[in-house]
Structures are given as structure tokens and as C-alpha cells.
N, C-alpha and C positions, 0 to 999 in steps of 0.2 A: 328602590325596592330591595328587600333582603332576599338573598339567594341561599337557601339552606342546603342545596345539593352539594355533596362532597364527592369528588372524583374517586374512583375505585383505588387508584394508586395511593391516595392519602387515607381513605377510609379503612383499607386493609393493610396499612403499614405494620410491619412486625413490631410488637410491643414487649416481647420477651424472647429469650433464647430459644424456647421451644417452638415458637411460631416463625423463626428465621429459617427459611427454606433454602436448600441447596448448598449450605455451608457447614457441613457436619464437622469437618476438621477444626474449623474456626470455633464453633460452638463448644466442642469437647475441650479444646485447649483453654479457652477463656473460663469456662465453668470450673474446670479443675484448678486453675490458677486462683480463682476467687475462693473456692472452698478450702484450699490449702493455705490461703493467705499470701500467696506469692504474686502480689500485684505489682506490675511494673509502673515506673513513673512516666513512661511515654510509649504510645502505640502508634503505628501507622498502618492504615488500611488502604489497599490498592486493588483496582479491578475496573472492568468496564462499567459504564453508567447503568444504574438500576439494579445492581447486584446486592445492595444492602449496606454500603459503607456508612452512610450517615445514620441509618436505622441502628446498626450495630453500635455505633458510638453512643447514641442515646440510651440504648439498652444497657450498655456498660456503665454509663453515668447513673442510671437508675439503680443498677445492681450495687454500685459503690455507696449510694446515699439513701437507699430504701429504709424507712423508719420501722418496717415490720420486724427487723432484726437488730440486735445490738451491734453487729458487725456487718461488713459487706456480705451480700448474699447472691448466689447465682440464680435465685428465683424471686425477683422483685415482685411485690404484691400488685403494683399498678393502681392501688387505691389510696395510698397515703398521700399526704400533702406534697411531699417531695416528688413522688412518681408522677402525679398528675401535672405538676408544674413543669417537670422536665419534658414530659410528653407534649405539652403545649408550647414548649420553647420559652417559658416565662420564669424559669428559676434564676434567682439572683446569683447563685454560685456556679451555675452551669452555663457557660457562655459559648454560643455558636458564632463563629467568626467566618465570614466569607472572604477568603484571601484574595479573590479577584477584585474586590472593592476596598481592601485594606492592604495594599501591596507595599506601602512605604515603611521605612525604618521608624518613623515617628509613631505610626500605628502600633508597631511591635513594641516600642518602648513603653507606651501607655499600658499595654497588656502585661508586660513584665513587671512594671511598677506596681500594678494592682495585685499581681500574683503573690507579693510579699505578705499581704494581709491575710489573716485566717478567714475561713468561710463563715458566713453569717448563720445559715440555717442547716448546713449539710456537713458531712464528715470531710468531704474533699471538695476543693475547688477544681472543676473540670473545664478545660479549654478545648473545645472542638473546633479545629481549624480546617475548614472544607476547601478543596482545590488548593492545597498548600503549595503546589508547584508554581502558582501564580505570584508568590512572594518575590520581591526584588532580592538581589544578591546581598545588599546591605541589611535587609530585614532578616534574611537567613543567618547572617553573621551575628546579628544582635540576639537571635534566638539560641544560638549554639550553647553558650555557657549555662544558661538557665535550664535548657533542655537536658543537659548532661547531669546537673545537680540541682534540681528544683527543690523548693521547700517540701517538707514531708506531707503537707496537706494539698499539694497540687498534682494533678494528673493531666498530661497533654495527650490528646487524641487527634492525630492528623489523618486526613483523607485525601486521596488524589486519584485521578484517572491517568496521570502521566508520571509514573514513578521514575522514569529515566531523567526527568527534569529536576528531580529533587537531589540536592548535593549529597555525596556519599557521607560527608561529615554529619549530616542530619540523620541519614539512614542508620548510621552506626550507633546512634544514641537511642534508637527506638526498637521495640519489638515489631517486626513486620509480619503482616498477614495478607496473603494474596487471595482475594475473593474470586472464586471460580465462576465461570458461566453456569447458569442453572440449566440442568439437562432438560430436554424436551418433555420427557415423561413426567418429571417433577412439576414442570410448568402446567402440563395438561391436568394433573390432579388438582393443582392449586386453582386453576381457572374453573374447573368443574365444581369445586367446592364453593367458590365465590358465586358462580351462577346459581347454585342451589340456595345460597343465602339470600340472593337478590330475586329469587323466583323468576329466573331467566331460562328460557329454553335454548340450550347450547348443544348443537349436534356434534358428534364425534369428529366429523370431517372438518367442521369450522374450528373446533378446538385444536385439532392438529395443525391447521394452517396458521392460527394465531400463535401457537407455541413455537412453531418454526420461524415465523416472521419476527418474533421477539428476539431471536438470536442470542438467547441466554440471559436477557435482561427482564427481570420481573416487572419493572416499571413500564418498559416499552410495551410488554404484552398486555398489561392492564389498561394502558392508554388505548391500545388497539381494540380491546374488548369493550371499553367504554364507548368508543366511536361506533363499533358494530351494533351495540345495544341502541344507541341514539338513532342509528340509521334504520334499524329494523323494528324498533318499538318493543324489543324483548324476545323476538323469535329469530335467533341467530343461526343461520344455516350456512352450508358450504358455499352456495352460489352467492349469497350476500357478501361473505368475506372475500371471495375471489373478486367480486365487482369492486369492493372497497379498496382492496390492495392492488387492483389492476393486474392481477396475476392470472395466468392461464391454468386451467384444470390440468392436473398431472397426466390424466388420460389423454388429453389433447397433445401434451408435450411428447408423450410416448409415441402417439400416432404421427406427429410431425417429424420426429427423429427417424421413424421408420421410412417415411417418404423421402427425407433428405438422403438417407443411406441407400435408397433404392436406385438412385441415379437419374430419376425423372425430374429434370430442372423445372420444367413448366408446371408440373404438379406441386412441387415444393414451393415455388413462388406464389402460386395461386392459394395454397394453404396459408402461407405467410400473410398474404393480403387479407384473407378471411379473419385470421387471428387479430391482425392490426385493426381492421374495421370494427371488430367487436370491442375495441377499447383497451386492448392489452398494452401494458407498459413494456417497451422493447428491452429496457435494461433488465427488468424482472424476467422477461422471456429468456434472455441470454443466460441469466443466473440459473434458471430452471433447466436449460439445455446443458449447462456445465454440470449441474447436479445429476442429470440423467447420464452423462458421459462418465462421471465418477462412479456411479453405482453400476453401470453396465460393465465398466472395467473390473470392478470388484467381483462381479458375478461371472466373469469370463471363465470358462471351464478349465483352461490350462493353468490358471492361478490357484485352482483348488480352494477358493474361498467361498464355498457354496452357501454359508449361512448368511442369507440376505434378509432375515426377518426384521432386522433393525432398520431396513431401508424404508423410505416414506411411501412406497408403492404398495398397491393392493396385490392380492395373489394373482389375479388375472393380468395385471400390468407386469408383474415379475415374470410370468410365463411368456408374455410378448417380448420382453427384453431378452430372455434366454433364446427365443427363436431368432431374434435379430442377430444375436451373438454368433449363431451358427452360420450366418452368411457373410460376416465380416471378420477381419483379423484384429488381433490385439494391437498390431502396429497402426492400423487405421484409427482405432480409438485414441491411441496416443497422439497421432498427428492432428486429429480434429480438436483434441483438448488444447494443444499448443496454439492452434489457430484461434480458438475462442478466447483463450487467455490474452492473446495479443490484441484481440478486438475490443476488450473492455475499455482501455483508454481511448481507442479510436471512436467508440460509440459515445463516450462522455464528451469528447471534443468536437464531435460532428454537429453542424448546424441543421442537418437533415438526417435524423436517425433512421428513417425508413430507407433512404437510399443506401446508407451505410450497411444496414442489415441485409438488404437485397444482395449487395456485393459480398457480404460475409457468407450467405447461403451458397452462392455460386462458387466461392473459394472453397468452402467445406466440401462441396460435391466433387470438385476436381481433385482436391487433396485425397479424398477417400478412394478415388479411382487409381491413384498412383501405385505402381508395384513396390513391394518392400525391397530392402537391400538383398536379402537372400534370393528373391525372385530375379533381381537384376543380375546377380552373380550366376545363377543357373542359366539365364538367357545368354550371358557372355560366354559360358562354357560350351554352349551349343553352336556357336559360330565356327565356321570352317577356317583352317589356317590361312587360306587365300583372303577371306573376308577380313580376318584379323590383321594381316599384313597391310592390306589395302587401307583399312581403317586407320592403322597406326601411321602410314605414310601420309594420309590426308591430314591427320592431326599435326604431324611434323611441319607440313607445308603451311598450315594455318598458323602454327606456333611461330614459325620463322617470319611469316609475312606481317605479323603484328609488331615486330621490332624495327627500329630505324638504326642507321649507321651515323655516327658522329666522329669525324676525324680531326677537325680543327676547332679552334676557339670560336671562329665566326659561325661555323655550322651549329655549334651549341647555342649561340645567341639566336640564330634563326629558328632552331627547333623550339626553344623556349617561347619565342614570340608567336610562332605558329600554333603552339599548344595553349596559348593565352595564359601562360604562367607569368603574369605581369609582374608580380612581386619578385620572383626569382630572376626574371629577365632584367628588371631595373637594377637590382642589387648587383647582379653578375656583371653587367656592362658598365656600371658606374664606379664600382669600388674595388674590383679585382685587378691586380697587376700580375699577369700570367707570364711565368718564365719558361714553363715546359708544358706542352700539351701533346699527349699521345693517347691512343685508344686504350681506355681503362685506367689512365693516370693523368692527374692535373696537379701541377705545382704552382703555387701562387702566393701573393701577399694580399691580405685583406686590410684595406685602409680603415675600415670601421670595426673590425674584429668581432663580427657577429658569430658567436659559437654555434648557433643553431643552423646557420646557413649551410655549412658544409654537409651536415647530416641530411637536411631537406633536399639539397641538390643530389647527394649520393643516392637517396631513395628514388628520386625522380629518374635519374640516369639508369638505375637498375631496372626500373619498371619499363622504360622506353627502349633500352638497348639489349636487355636480357643478360647483361653481365655486370659483375661487381666492379665499381670504380674506386680507386684510391685517391683521395683528395688530401694533398700534403700542403700544409700552410707554412709560410716562412715567418720568422720572427722579425726580420728587418726588411725594409722596402728596397727593391732593386732599382727603384726610380724609373720604372717603365710606365708606358701609357696603358690605360684601361682599354677595353674593347671599343667603348664609345669615343674615347679621346683619339684612338688610332684611326677610327673611321672618319672623324671630323678632320683630322690632319690630312688624310688622303683626299678628301673632298676639297679642302682648302687649297691643296696643291694644284687642283685642276685649273688651267688658265682661264676658262670661262667663268668659273666660280670666283677666282681671284679678281678678275676685272670687274665682276658685278659687285663685289664687296668694296672695291675701291671707290665706287660711286657714292657710297654712304659712309659717313663718318661714324666711327665706333661700332661698325657692324660686326656681328659674330654669328656663328652657326649654333643654334640653340638645340635643335633636334634633327634626327635623321629618320626618315620613313622609308621602308622597303616595300 
């Protein structure tokens, strides 16, 4: 069966420069260049998905080949044979190539060979290479020379979301345009206009949610609007969009953060259970909490950034945030922000997000209660001299008690073994011929010459003894026994061990356990 429905993202794709939203600088530059005849031979458009890279490439192709004018025009008619064919992706001289499926050098050679021939029905042959960063290194190399000096009738338009993956040699041969994220207000106006064209009831609250969820992408926003219309049958309100996005109402988030910062752990966890049972996505909830913290910080009185009209909160919600700010410090907001940022990868990696979120809330509440550094300093100044001396003496005792004494090479071997530093212990006892051992200094020959060993051992000794050790290596072997060899020889000299070894032919001491 034929399906005549066209999704909104395709139905309302920009067909000329005037309908291209949110890219004013790009539009002005390209239209001026076309009107003055300063048309480059290669362009590259970059930006996040859904900002109009491919649409701009098609509009530019139409502007170069529109039949309504003798020359290229910044206002293609959209009605002539060339304009209609380019819009439908069927023009013989305008080729759209998906670099993801044409990555090889052979594909690029075929394109470059065809580029030598003049266009059939158009002024220019236009090659639109989408996701150009997917080309292989050899394909990029094949493109280089032609991209720098193409035939006069050929225009290359490259598009990518990963500009860093495109070689600098390619970028230097193109005029680069960075397509910006489309502002929320611009998206709202666009969605409202589309809703009017489609006879759809779209509430302001729902429009706000969709525009913010789009994150600067027109296509993402239109896909969400399409989904909301399908879900509601044409009456799109805020509650329907919240349910679709699994997002929590901003009023609920404001109330939840108020509970969290009040210090009532039981109330906060109960509120979280309620939000979770209502179907909220916990990842989205964390994003909303971070958004709240960001705006609460910007609205904090001491920063004097009082203009909060651009925030996504209503007037009542902004008043609530201001009252919360009166009860907490800027330092508290900064700390809970850091904890939430650290929780993002934790939540993504967790097998049980609810448990992870419970622990996050408890952590937030305890972090919020911690005194700031100025408060700690004030508290320290209030202590009496006797308390201060007593406290310092206790610290010294604790500090000393955590260090150990190492006076001989055997004591060092035992300390390494007891600390379960098995790699250091094994290397130390098997490979070092020690000629001089004193507290703070070891002189030795390393049979294997591991340059990293001395550094690792010095760091360990500093940590365990509390003093800096000098480890001096010798260039020539003194032909002495290692710690392990010396221990074996002492055991072998024992009469009982010697008589036991005589009972077995070719017996040897393999290891020594203490």
C-alpha cells in the first residue's frame, strides 16, 4: 500500500536561503558571494546533526543552476526543471554522495574521472559529499589535487559532523562554514508556524519543552513534534510531551531540589520514589537537576546576575529559587554541581539506576551540609591555644605511627613482602646485588637494569618511612649475592638442611617462605 504521509522534517525542509532558519551569518555570506560572482570552487559545512548542512548544500546547488536567471542567483525560483530535480535529488549534474558507503579510493577515482566532463543540463556540476570525514586516507589523498584546482564547471560541497576528523589539507582547500545550534526562541517560532500550517494545537509549554529537547537541532525537534502529534492526535500539550520525553515537570524539579537542600533525607527519598514511580527517566531528571543548579547559581545574589528572564522557569518558580538561595551558600551550589557532574558517567554505567540515584541524593544532602573553607578557618581560630597544641601533638603522634623503620636489606625485603608489593619484592630479592645499605641510602648493581625500578622503590620507601631515600646504581657488578641467594646459602649451610639435601640427587632450594 502507498503511504503518502511525509514526515515534518522532510516536508518542511528549507528550499531557499530565506527559509533557512538560525544561520544568518551563513546566509548573508553565501548570498553576497553569489550576487557578486565570488563563487568558490569548494565549500565545507560543519555542525551538529539537523542544523541544515545538506539543505544548505542543495539550496546552493539550486542557486548555481536555477534557470530563472542567466547567471547564478541567490534567490532560486524552485519551479524550474533544474530546481525541482535538485530538490528531489534526481538531477544528473548534482550528485549527492554518502561518504559512509563510498569510503574507498576507487569510489573517489570514479567521481574525479566523471568530473572532467562538462555538465549536461546545468551550469555547474555539483558534488555534495555528505559525512566526508568517513572517507579513507587514500580517498582523501585522491581528492586533494582535484579539490585544489577543479575544472571551472565543478563545485564541491562537503558536509560533516566531525570536522576534526577531516585532514587539514582538505580544510585548507575549502571555504569553511560552521552551522550554529539553532536558538530555542527561533525553534519555538518555527514549530509554532508548522503547527499552524498543520492545524495542530501546540501549547506554549509543550513548544518550550520540544524546543529545549531539540538541543539546537531543527530535525530533532521536528521528529519530536511529529511523535507528539502522533501520540496525541493533534492536541499537543505540556503533559503529553513530558510523558513522551519521560521528563519531570520543572515545577516538580524545583520542589524536589528544595526538599533535597532542606536536609530531610527521608522526605527527599520519598519524593524521588514518587517521581520514579510516575515514569520519569532518571538520566533526564539528573539533567534537569543540573539545569536547576546552573540557573540557581546564575541567580545567586552575590554574583549580581539578576537578569533571569532567559531561564526556562516561570515567574513563580524563579521566586522559589530566589528564596532557596537565601538559605544556602554559593559554595554549596558549587559542591552539589560537582557531585552531579561526577554522577553522570556513574548513572550511565550502573545496572540499577534507581539505587545509584538514591545514593546520589544522600551524597548531595551530606555535601550540602559541609561547612565552607572560610567557616572551617573561623572555627580553627576560635580554638584555645591548649586545644591547638594538644591537637597538633596528637597529629604528630599519628603521623609518626604510620611510618616504619628499615635499617637493613633483609628488613626491606620483609617490609615489601608484608605490604604485598610482590613485584617490587620479587625484583628486589632476585636481581639486586647490594653493596651498601644505610638508612636513607642504598647502593647496588641491577642485573636486569630496569630503569623504572629505582623510581618505584624510592616512592614506596618515601611513603612508608617518611624520608627521602637515595638509590645509587653501579655500572659494574661487584659479584655479590642477591638477597634471595644469600638467604638460600645460609639455609643450605644449616647441617639439618644439608643432610636432608644429601638424601636426594640434584636437590636444590627453590624458594624461601617466612
